[in-house]
LUMLOVEX-549494 format. One record per atom (N, C-alpha, C): residue number from 1; atom name; x, y, z. Coordinates in steps of 0.001 Angstrom, whole numbers. Layout:
<margus>
<margu pos="NUM" site="CA" c1="X" c2="Y" c3="Z"/>
...
</margus>
This chain:
<margus>
<margu pos="1" site="N" c1="105122" c2="101971" c3="71691"/>
<margu pos="1" site="CA" c1="105996" c2="103112" c3="71581"/>
<margu pos="1" site="C" c1="105360" c2="104140" c3="70647"/>
<margu pos="2" site="N" c1="105449" c2="105398" c3="71013"/>
<margu pos="2" site="CA" c1="104918" c2="106460" c3="70173"/>
<margu pos="2" site="C" c1="105842" c2="106714" c3="68995"/>
<margu pos="3" site="N" c1="105246" c2="107163" c3="67911"/>
<margu pos="3" site="CA" c1="106031" c2="107529" c3="66744"/>
<margu pos="3" site="C" c1="106058" c2="109046" c3="66643"/>
<margu pos="4" site="N" c1="107147" c2="109584" c3="66098"/>
<margu pos="4" site="CA" c1="107206" c2="111041" c3="65977"/>
<margu pos="4" site="C" c1="106149" c2="111550" c3="65007"/>
<margu pos="5" site="N" c1="105698" c2="112750" c3="65272"/>
<margu pos="5" site="CA" c1="104778" c2="113376" c3="64336"/>
<margu pos="5" site="C" c1="105367" c2="114714" c3="63914"/>
<margu pos="6" site="N" c1="104802" c2="115268" c3="62882"/>
<margu pos="6" site="CA" c1="105339" c2="116499" c3="62293"/>
<margu pos="6" site="C" c1="105351" c2="117640" c3="63305"/>
<margu pos="7" site="N" c1="104263" c2="117817" c3="64033"/>
<margu pos="7" site="CA" c1="104179" c2="118913" c3="64997"/>
<margu pos="7" site="C" c1="105274" c2="118807" c3="66052"/>
<margu pos="8" site="N" c1="105478" c2="117599" c3="66565"/>
<margu pos="8" site="CA" c1="106507" c2="117391" c3="67575"/>
<margu pos="8" site="C" c1="107890" c2="117683" c3="66992"/>
<margu pos="9" site="N" c1="108163" c2="117181" c3="65799"/>
<margu pos="9" site="CA" c1="109456" c2="117400" c3="65147"/>
<margu pos="9" site="C" c1="109715" c2="118895" c3="64981"/>
<margu pos="10" site="N" c1="108732" c2="119629" c3="64497"/>
<margu pos="10" site="CA" c1="108895" c2="121066" c3="64279"/>
<margu pos="10" site="C" c1="109108" c2="121803" c3="65597"/>
<margu pos="11" site="N" c1="108402" c2="121399" c3="66649"/>
<margu pos="11" site="CA" c1="108595" c2="122018" c3="67961"/>
<margu pos="11" site="C" c1="110000" c2="121754" c3="68490"/>
<margu pos="12" site="N" c1="110473" c2="120536" c3="68325"/>
<margu pos="12" site="CA" c1="111813" c2="120179" c3="68792"/>
<margu pos="12" site="C" c1="112872" c2="120988" c3="68036"/>
<margu pos="13" site="N" c1="112713" c2="121110" c3="66732"/>
<margu pos="13" site="CA" c1="113680" c2="121876" c3="65947"/>
<margu pos="13" site="C" c1="113658" c2="123352" c3="66336"/>
<margu pos="14" site="N" c1="112486" c2="123889" c3="66612"/>
<margu pos="14" site="CA" c1="112373" c2="125285" c3="67031"/>
<margu pos="14" site="C" c1="113050" c2="125498" c3="68386"/>
<margu pos="15" site="N" c1="112827" c2="124588" c3="69315"/>
<margu pos="15" site="CA" c1="113453" c2="124700" c3="70633"/>
<margu pos="15" site="C" c1="114973" c2="124562" c3="70534"/>
<margu pos="16" site="N" c1="115435" c2="123682" c3="69679"/>
<margu pos="16" site="CA" c1="116868" c2="123513" c3="69484"/>
<margu pos="16" site="C" c1="117475" c2="124790" c3="68906"/>
<margu pos="17" site="N" c1="116802" c2="125389" c3="67943"/>
<margu pos="17" site="CA" c1="117301" c2="126633" c3="67358"/>
<margu pos="17" site="C" c1="117354" c2="127741" c3="68417"/>
<margu pos="18" site="N" c1="116339" c2="127823" c3="69266"/>
<margu pos="18" site="CA" c1="116336" c2="128814" c3="70343"/>
<margu pos="18" site="C" c1="117500" c2="128581" c3="71308"/>
<margu pos="19" site="N" c1="117766" c2="127319" c3="71632"/>
<margu pos="19" site="CA" c1="118866" c2="127018" c3="72546"/>
<margu pos="19" site="C" c1="120202" c2="127388" c3="71931"/>
<margu pos="20" site="N" c1="120376" c2="127109" c3="70643"/>
<margu pos="20" site="CA" c1="121614" c2="127476" c3="69969"/>
<margu pos="20" site="C" c1="121800" c2="128996" c3="69993"/>
<margu pos="21" site="N" c1="120713" c2="129747" c3="69839"/>
<margu pos="21" site="CA" c1="120786" c2="131209" c3="69884"/>
<margu pos="21" site="C" c1="121195" c2="131687" c3="71273"/>
<margu pos="22" site="N" c1="120641" c2="131080" c3="72315"/>
<margu pos="22" site="CA" c1="121007" c2="131426" c3="73695"/>
<margu pos="22" site="C" c1="122482" c2="131108" c3="73927"/>
<margu pos="23" site="N" c1="122919" c2="129941" c3="73475"/>
<margu pos="23" site="CA" c1="124327" c2="129561" c3="73642"/>
<margu pos="23" site="C" c1="125246" c2="130563" c3="72942"/>
<margu pos="24" site="N" c1="124857" c2="130997" c3="71754"/>
<margu pos="24" site="CA" c1="125659" c2="131966" c3="71004"/>
<margu pos="24" site="C" c1="125741" c2="133297" c3="71752"/>
<margu pos="25" site="N" c1="124622" c2="133752" c3="72312"/>
<margu pos="25" site="CA" c1="124612" c2="134991" c3="73097"/>
<margu pos="25" site="C" c1="125541" c2="134872" c3="74303"/>
<margu pos="26" site="N" c1="125463" c2="133750" c3="74983"/>
<margu pos="26" site="CA" c1="126321" c2="133531" c3="76152"/>
<margu pos="26" site="C" c1="127789" c2="133543" c3="75762"/>
<margu pos="27" site="N" c1="128116" c2="132870" c3="74679"/>
<margu pos="27" site="CA" c1="129507" c2="132826" c3="74229"/>
<margu pos="27" site="C" c1="130005" c2="134217" c3="73857"/>
<margu pos="28" site="N" c1="129165" c2="135026" c3="73217"/>
<margu pos="28" site="CA" c1="129559" c2="136404" c3="72882"/>
<margu pos="28" site="C" c1="129769" c2="137228" c3="74139"/>
<margu pos="29" site="N" c1="128884" c2="137058" c3="75114"/>
<margu pos="29" site="CA" c1="129020" c2="137798" c3="76368"/>
<margu pos="29" site="C" c1="130307" c2="137405" c3="77096"/>
<margu pos="30" site="N" c1="130605" c2="136115" c3="77138"/>
<margu pos="30" site="CA" c1="131831" c2="135664" c3="77783"/>
<margu pos="30" site="C" c1="133064" c2="136211" c3="77070"/>
<margu pos="31" site="N" c1="132991" c2="136336" c3="75752"/>
<margu pos="31" site="CA" c1="134150" c2="136852" c3="75017"/>
<margu pos="31" site="C" c1="134391" c2="138332" c3="75315"/>
<margu pos="32" site="N" c1="133348" c2="139070" c3="75704"/>
<margu pos="32" site="CA" c1="133505" c2="140471" c3="76100"/>
<margu pos="32" site="C" c1="134076" c2="140553" c3="77518"/>
<margu pos="33" site="N" c1="133534" c2="139727" c3="78394"/>
<margu pos="33" site="CA" c1="133960" c2="139741" c3="79795"/>
<margu pos="33" site="C" c1="135380" c2="139205" c3="79952"/>
<margu pos="34" site="N" c1="135666" c2="138137" c3="79218"/>
<margu pos="34" site="CA" c1="136982" c2="137481" c3="79297"/>
<margu pos="34" site="C" c1="137589" c2="137401" c3="77889"/>
<margu pos="35" site="N" c1="138062" c2="138518" c3="77352"/>
<margu pos="35" site="CA" c1="138513" c2="138538" c3="75958"/>
<margu pos="35" site="C" c1="139709" c2="137642" c3="75656"/>
<margu pos="36" site="N" c1="140516" c2="137333" c3="76638"/>
<margu pos="36" site="CA" c1="141691" c2="136502" c3="76376"/>
<margu pos="36" site="C" c1="141417" c2="135009" c3="76546"/>
<margu pos="37" site="N" c1="140183" c2="134670" c3="76895"/>
<margu pos="37" site="CA" c1="139817" c2="133270" c3="77112"/>
<margu pos="37" site="C" c1="138774" c2="132850" c3="76093"/>
<margu pos="38" site="N" c1="138991" c2="131714" c3="75484"/>
<margu pos="38" site="CA" c1="137995" c2="131184" c3="74543"/>
<margu pos="38" site="C" c1="137288" c2="130000" c3="75207"/>
<margu pos="39" site="N" c1="136338" c2="130337" c3="76059"/>
<margu pos="39" site="CA" c1="135576" c2="129272" c3="76709"/>
<margu pos="39" site="C" c1="134273" c2="129843" c3="77218"/>
<margu pos="40" site="N" c1="133375" c2="128968" c3="77450"/>
<margu pos="40" site="CA" c1="132174" c2="129355" c3="78166"/>
<margu pos="40" site="C" c1="132220" c2="128587" c3="79475"/>
<margu pos="41" site="N" c1="131347" c2="128940" c3="80373"/>
<margu pos="41" site="CA" c1="131409" c2="128296" c3="81677"/>
<margu pos="41" site="C" c1="130510" c2="127081" c3="81782"/>
<margu pos="42" site="N" c1="129964" c2="126693" c3="80665"/>
<margu pos="42" site="CA" c1="129227" c2="125433" c3="80652"/>
<margu pos="42" site="C" c1="129453" c2="124781" c3="79304"/>
<margu pos="43" site="N" c1="129410" c2="123506" c3="79319"/>
<margu pos="43" site="CA" c1="129619" c2="122742" c3="78093"/>
<margu pos="43" site="C" c1="128467" c2="121752" c3="77980"/>
<margu pos="44" site="N" c1="127610" c2="121954" c3="76985"/>
<margu pos="44" site="CA" c1="126472" c2="121059" c3="76811"/>
<margu pos="44" site="C" c1="126668" c2="120103" c3="75637"/>
<margu pos="45" site="N" c1="127931" c2="119867" c3="75257"/>
<margu pos="45" site="CA" c1="128241" c2="119009" c3="74119"/>
<margu pos="45" site="C" c1="127654" c2="117611" c3="74277"/>
<margu pos="46" site="N" c1="127790" c2="117027" c3="75440"/>
<margu pos="46" site="CA" c1="127260" c2="115670" c3="75645"/>
<margu pos="46" site="C" c1="125749" c2="115635" c3="75501"/>
<margu pos="47" site="N" c1="125087" c2="116633" c3="76030"/>
<margu pos="47" site="CA" c1="123632" c2="116717" c3="75928"/>
<margu pos="47" site="C" c1="123199" c2="116883" c3="74468"/>
<margu pos="48" site="N" c1="123847" c2="117775" c3="73744"/>
<margu pos="48" site="CA" c1="123511" c2="117999" c3="72334"/>
<margu pos="48" site="C" c1="123778" c2="116747" c3="71516"/>
<margu pos="49" site="N" c1="124904" c2="116091" c3="71755"/>
<margu pos="49" site="CA" c1="125216" c2="114858" c3="71018"/>
<margu pos="49" site="C" c1="124181" c2="113770" c3="71292"/>
<margu pos="50" site="N" c1="123774" c2="113629" c3="72543"/>
<margu pos="50" site="CA" c1="122756" c2="112632" c3="72887"/>
<margu pos="50" site="C" c1="121430" c2="112971" c3="72217"/>
<margu pos="51" site="N" c1="121092" c2="114233" c3="72210"/>
<margu pos="51" site="CA" c1="119867" c2="114681" c3="71560"/>
<margu pos="51" site="C" c1="119885" c2="114314" c3="70072"/>
<margu pos="52" site="N" c1="120981" c2="114608" c3="69402"/>
<margu pos="52" site="CA" c1="121073" c2="114291" c3="67973"/>
<margu pos="52" site="C" c1="121025" c2="112786" c3="67726"/>
<margu pos="53" site="N" c1="121698" c2="112012" c3="68549"/>
<margu pos="53" site="CA" c1="121668" c2="110560" c3="68385"/>
<margu pos="53" site="C" c1="120239" c2="110039" c3="68480"/>
<margu pos="54" site="N" c1="119501" c2="110513" c3="69464"/>
<margu pos="54" site="CA" c1="118115" c2="110074" c3="69640"/>
<margu pos="54" site="C" c1="117237" c2="110539" c3="68479"/>
<margu pos="55" site="N" c1="117350" c2="111788" c3="68103"/>
<margu pos="55" site="CA" c1="116542" c2="112330" c3="67015"/>
<margu pos="55" site="C" c1="116850" c2="111616" c3="65692"/>
<margu pos="56" site="N" c1="118118" c2="111387" c3="65415"/>
<margu pos="56" site="CA" c1="118510" c2="110693" c3="64186"/>
<margu pos="56" site="C" c1="118015" c2="109247" c3="64184"/>
<margu pos="57" site="N" c1="118042" c2="108604" c3="65342"/>
<margu pos="57" site="CA" c1="117556" c2="107235" c3="65443"/>
<margu pos="57" site="C" c1="116055" c2="107179" c3="65194"/>
<margu pos="58" site="N" c1="115319" c2="108046" c3="65890"/>
<margu pos="58" site="CA" c1="113856" c2="108057" c3="65764"/>
<margu pos="58" site="C" c1="113442" c2="108373" c3="64330"/>
<margu pos="59" site="N" c1="114124" c2="109307" c3="63700"/>
<margu pos="59" site="CA" c1="113769" c2="109730" c3="62343"/>
<margu pos="59" site="C" c1="114433" c2="108857" c3="61274"/>
<margu pos="60" site="N" c1="115193" c2="107856" c3="61708"/>
<margu pos="60" site="CA" c1="115921" c2="106965" c3="60799"/>
<margu pos="60" site="C" c1="116780" c2="107754" c3="59816"/>
<margu pos="61" site="N" c1="117404" c2="108784" c3="60326"/>
<margu pos="61" site="CA" c1="118246" c2="109653" c3="59517"/>
<margu pos="61" site="C" c1="119509" c2="108946" c3="59048"/>
<margu pos="62" site="N" c1="119881" c2="107873" c3="59710"/>
<margu pos="62" site="CA" c1="121066" c2="107116" c3="59295"/>
<margu pos="62" site="C" c1="120865" c2="106395" c3="57965"/>
<margu pos="63" site="N" c1="119639" c2="106367" c3="57479"/>
<margu pos="63" site="CA" c1="119348" c2="105708" c3="56203"/>
<margu pos="63" site="C" c1="119337" c2="106690" c3="55037"/>
<margu pos="64" site="N" c1="119631" c2="107960" c3="55303"/>
<margu pos="64" site="CA" c1="119636" c2="108979" c3="54259"/>
<margu pos="64" site="C" c1="120867" c2="108795" c3="53391"/>
<margu pos="65" site="N" c1="120679" c2="108654" c3="52077"/>
<margu pos="65" site="CA" c1="121832" c2="108453" c3="51198"/>
<margu pos="65" site="C" c1="122740" c2="109676" c3="51165"/>
<margu pos="66" site="N" c1="124031" c2="109440" c3="51075"/>
<margu pos="66" site="CA" c1="125059" c2="110475" c3="50925"/>
<margu pos="66" site="C" c1="125307" c2="111316" c3="52167"/>
<margu pos="67" site="N" c1="124627" c2="111050" c3="53268"/>
<margu pos="67" site="CA" c1="124781" c2="111880" c3="54452"/>
<margu pos="67" site="C" c1="124891" c2="111011" c3="55693"/>
<margu pos="68" site="N" c1="125806" c2="111378" c3="56583"/>
<margu pos="68" site="CA" c1="125844" c2="110716" c3="57881"/>
<margu pos="68" site="C" c1="124622" c2="111145" c3="58682"/>
<margu pos="69" site="N" c1="124285" c2="112427" c3="58587"/>
<margu pos="69" site="CA" c1="123121" c2="112949" c3="59290"/>
<margu pos="69" site="C" c1="122613" c2="114187" c3="58564"/>
<margu pos="70" site="N" c1="121507" c2="114048" c3="57932"/>
<margu pos="70" site="CA" c1="120889" c2="115179" c3="57253"/>
<margu pos="70" site="C" c1="120388" c2="116198" c3="58270"/>
<margu pos="71" site="N" c1="119957" c2="115724" c3="59420"/>
<margu pos="71" site="CA" c1="119491" c2="116627" c3="60479"/>
<margu pos="71" site="C" c1="120642" c2="117506" c3="60960"/>
<margu pos="72" site="N" c1="121787" c2="116921" c3="61246"/>
<margu pos="72" site="CA" c1="122939" c2="117699" c3="61707"/>
<margu pos="72" site="C" c1="123399" c2="118673" c3="60629"/>
<margu pos="73" site="N" c1="123372" c2="118260" c3="59378"/>
<margu pos="73" site="CA" c1="123748" c2="119158" c3="58281"/>
<margu pos="73" site="C" c1="122791" c2="120352" c3="58223"/>
<margu pos="74" site="N" c1="121504" c2="120083" c3="58363"/>
<margu pos="74" site="CA" c1="120484" c2="121132" c3="58370"/>
<margu pos="74" site="C" c1="120738" c2="122128" c3="59511"/>
<margu pos="75" site="N" c1="121049" c2="121611" c3="60693"/>
<margu pos="75" site="CA" c1="121243" c2="122457" c3="61867"/>
<margu pos="75" site="C" c1="122564" c2="123218" c3="61799"/>
<margu pos="76" site="N" c1="123672" c2="122499" c3="61614"/>
<margu pos="76" site="CA" c1="124983" c2="123121" c3="61724"/>
<margu pos="76" site="C" c1="125423" c2="123835" c3="60448"/>
<margu pos="77" site="N" c1="125400" c2="123137" c3="59345"/>
<margu pos="77" site="CA" c1="125915" c2="123717" c3="58106"/>
<margu pos="77" site="C" c1="124944" c2="124693" c3="57451"/>
<margu pos="78" site="N" c1="123674" c2="124366" c3="57500"/>
<margu pos="78" site="CA" c1="122676" c2="125225" c3="56866"/>
<margu pos="78" site="C" c1="122034" c2="126201" c3="57850"/>
<margu pos="79" site="N" c1="122492" c2="126203" c3="59094"/>
<margu pos="79" site="CA" c1="121968" c2="127123" c3="60109"/>
<margu pos="79" site="C" c1="120443" c2="127097" c3="60153"/>
<margu pos="80" site="N" c1="119921" c2="125888" c3="60352"/>
<margu pos="80" site="CA" c1="118472" c2="125650" c3="60418"/>
<margu pos="80" site="C" c1="117786" c2="126057" c3="59110"/>
<margu pos="81" site="N" c1="118476" c2="125815" c3="57995"/>
<margu pos="81" site="CA" c1="117914" c2="126078" c3="56671"/>
<margu pos="81" site="C" c1="118143" c2="127480" c3="56153"/>
<margu pos="82" site="N" c1="118616" c2="128379" c3="56988"/>
<margu pos="82" site="CA" c1="118795" c2="129771" c3="56577"/>
<margu pos="82" site="C" c1="119859" c2="129931" c3="55494"/>
<margu pos="83" site="N" c1="120819" c2="129004" c3="55431"/>
<margu pos="83" site="CA" c1="121884" c2="129095" c3="54435"/>
<margu pos="83" site="C" c1="121709" c2="128060" c3="53320"/>
<margu pos="84" site="N" c1="120513" c2="127524" c3="53211"/>
<margu pos="84" site="CA" c1="120213" c2="126562" c3="52150"/>
<margu pos="84" site="C" c1="120276" c2="127248" c3="50788"/>
<margu pos="85" site="N" c1="120890" c2="126556" c3="49842"/>
<margu pos="85" site="CA" c1="120904" c2="126988" c3="48447"/>
<margu pos="85" site="C" c1="120538" c2="125783" c3="47605"/>
<margu pos="86" site="N" c1="119711" c2="125989" c3="46606"/>
<margu pos="86" site="CA" c1="119275" c2="124868" c3="45783"/>
<margu pos="86" site="C" c1="120482" c2="124117" c3="45231"/>
<margu pos="87" site="N" c1="120437" c2="122811" c3="45382"/>
<margu pos="87" site="CA" c1="121514" c2="121956" c3="44895"/>
<margu pos="87" site="C" c1="122594" c2="121652" c3="45915"/>
<margu pos="88" site="N" c1="122506" c2="122243" c3="47111"/>
<margu pos="88" site="CA" c1="123538" c2="121962" c3="48115"/>
<margu pos="88" site="C" c1="123341" c2="120585" c3="48748"/>
<margu pos="89" site="N" c1="122165" c2="120009" c3="48580"/>
<margu pos="89" site="CA" c1="121873" c2="118667" c3="49087"/>
<margu pos="89" site="C" c1="121289" c2="117863" c3="47927"/>
<margu pos="90" site="N" c1="121929" c2="116745" c3="47632"/>
<margu pos="90" site="CA" c1="121488" c2="115905" c3="46525"/>
<margu pos="90" site="C" c1="121148" c2="114508" c3="47021"/>
<margu pos="91" site="N" c1="120171" c2="113868" c3="46392"/>
<margu pos="91" site="CA" c1="119856" c2="112486" c3="46738"/>
<margu pos="91" site="C" c1="120801" c2="111558" c3="45984"/>
<margu pos="92" site="N" c1="120588" c2="110249" c3="46108"/>
<margu pos="92" site="CA" c1="121499" c2="109290" c3="45476"/>
<margu pos="92" site="C" c1="121458" c2="109358" c3="43957"/>
<margu pos="93" site="N" c1="120434" c2="109993" c3="43396"/>
<margu pos="93" site="CA" c1="120327" c2="110174" c3="41949"/>
<margu pos="93" site="C" c1="120756" c2="111576" c3="41517"/>
<margu pos="94" site="N" c1="121424" c2="112274" c3="42410"/>
<margu pos="94" site="CA" c1="121900" c2="113640" c3="42173"/>
<margu pos="94" site="C" c1="120787" c2="114639" c3="41892"/>
<margu pos="95" site="N" c1="119618" c2="114384" c3="42449"/>
<margu pos="95" site="CA" c1="118516" c2="115339" c3="42348"/>
<margu pos="95" site="C" c1="118494" c2="116171" c3="43630"/>
<margu pos="96" site="N" c1="118238" c2="117476" c3="43501"/>
<margu pos="96" site="CA" c1="118235" c2="118340" c3="44689"/>
<margu pos="96" site="C" c1="117173" c2="117932" c3="45703"/>
<margu pos="97" site="N" c1="117545" c2="118043" c3="46953"/>
<margu pos="97" site="CA" c1="116627" c2="117832" c3="48069"/>
<margu pos="97" site="C" c1="116438" c2="119190" c3="48732"/>
<margu pos="98" site="N" c1="115210" c2="119659" c3="48785"/>
<margu pos="98" site="CA" c1="114932" c2="120950" c3="49406"/>
<margu pos="98" site="C" c1="114723" c2="120753" c3="50905"/>
<margu pos="99" site="N" c1="115709" c2="121166" c3="51680"/>
<margu pos="99" site="CA" c1="115577" c2="121152" c3="53140"/>
<margu pos="99" site="C" c1="115801" c2="122569" c3="53663"/>
<margu pos="100" site="N" c1="115145" c2="123512" c3="53036"/>
<margu pos="100" site="CA" c1="115294" c2="124915" c3="53418"/>
<margu pos="100" site="C" c1="114541" c2="125263" c3="54695"/>
<margu pos="101" site="N" c1="113666" c2="124380" c3="55144"/>
<margu pos="101" site="CA" c1="112926" c2="124583" c3="56396"/>
<margu pos="101" site="C" c1="112863" c2="123260" c3="57145"/>
<margu pos="102" site="N" c1="112556" c2="123335" c3="58435"/>
<margu pos="102" site="CA" c1="112394" c2="122119" c3="59235"/>
<margu pos="102" site="C" c1="111242" c2="121282" c3="58696"/>
<margu pos="103" site="N" c1="110196" c2="121933" c3="58217"/>
<margu pos="103" site="CA" c1="109053" c2="121210" c3="57669"/>
<margu pos="103" site="C" c1="109448" c2="120409" c3="56420"/>
<margu pos="104" site="N" c1="110240" c2="121005" c3="55558"/>
<margu pos="104" site="CA" c1="110689" c2="120294" c3="54352"/>
<margu pos="104" site="C" c1="111653" c2="119162" c3="54707"/>
<margu pos="105" site="N" c1="112471" c2="119380" c3="55723"/>
<margu pos="105" site="CA" c1="113346" c2="118311" c3="56206"/>
<margu pos="105" site="C" c1="112503" c2="117150" c3="56713"/>
<margu pos="106" site="N" c1="111494" c2="117446" c3="57517"/>
<margu pos="106" site="CA" c1="110570" c2="116428" c3="58025"/>
<margu pos="106" site="C" c1="109975" c2="115629" c3="56876"/>
<margu pos="107" site="N" c1="109448" c2="116331" c3="55886"/>
<margu pos="107" site="CA" c1="108789" c2="115672" c3="54750"/>
<margu pos="107" site="C" c1="109741" c2="114751" c3="54007"/>
<margu pos="108" site="N" c1="110983" c2="115209" c3="53817"/>
<margu pos="108" site="CA" c1="111969" c2="114355" c3="53135"/>
<margu pos="108" site="C" c1="112275" c2="113109" c3="53965"/>
<margu pos="109" site="N" c1="112518" c2="113296" c3="55254"/>
<margu pos="109" site="CA" c1="112857" c2="112149" c3="56110"/>
<margu pos="109" site="C" c1="111704" c2="111141" c3="56178"/>
<margu pos="110" site="N" c1="110478" c2="111610" c3="56238"/>
<margu pos="110" site="CA" c1="109331" c2="110705" c3="56307"/>
<margu pos="110" site="C" c1="109165" c2="109926" c3="55003"/>
<margu pos="111" site="N" c1="109365" c2="110584" c3="53883"/>
<margu pos="111" site="CA" c1="109230" c2="109919" c3="52594"/>
<margu pos="111" site="C" c1="110313" c2="108865" c3="52361"/>
<margu pos="112" site="N" c1="111459" c2="109100" c3="52930"/>
<margu pos="112" site="CA" c1="112599" c2="108228" c3="52678"/>
<margu pos="112" site="C" c1="112928" c2="107409" c3="53905"/>
</margus>
């Protein structure tokens, strides 16, 4: 079985960010076309959830202290690191973890 490498991880995170941007554009367009409806005409929730489950498993993200998924936190809460602020992520010793970029997230996950 192949093991993940940094280049692959960074490419996957970049593609995921691009897809989220496309989804956001589509949702905004639908809200203009159908202002009284809060829906899009496709739902990729199952696909995204499966993707995260696989990525978290491969990266052993379930072993990260204090977090169910550091990857999901990076993507959803930190908007791919754009909303990172020092101290918003702490390790089990309450020391800051810098995950301001996908590369720094990779480095933390590999070390731990």
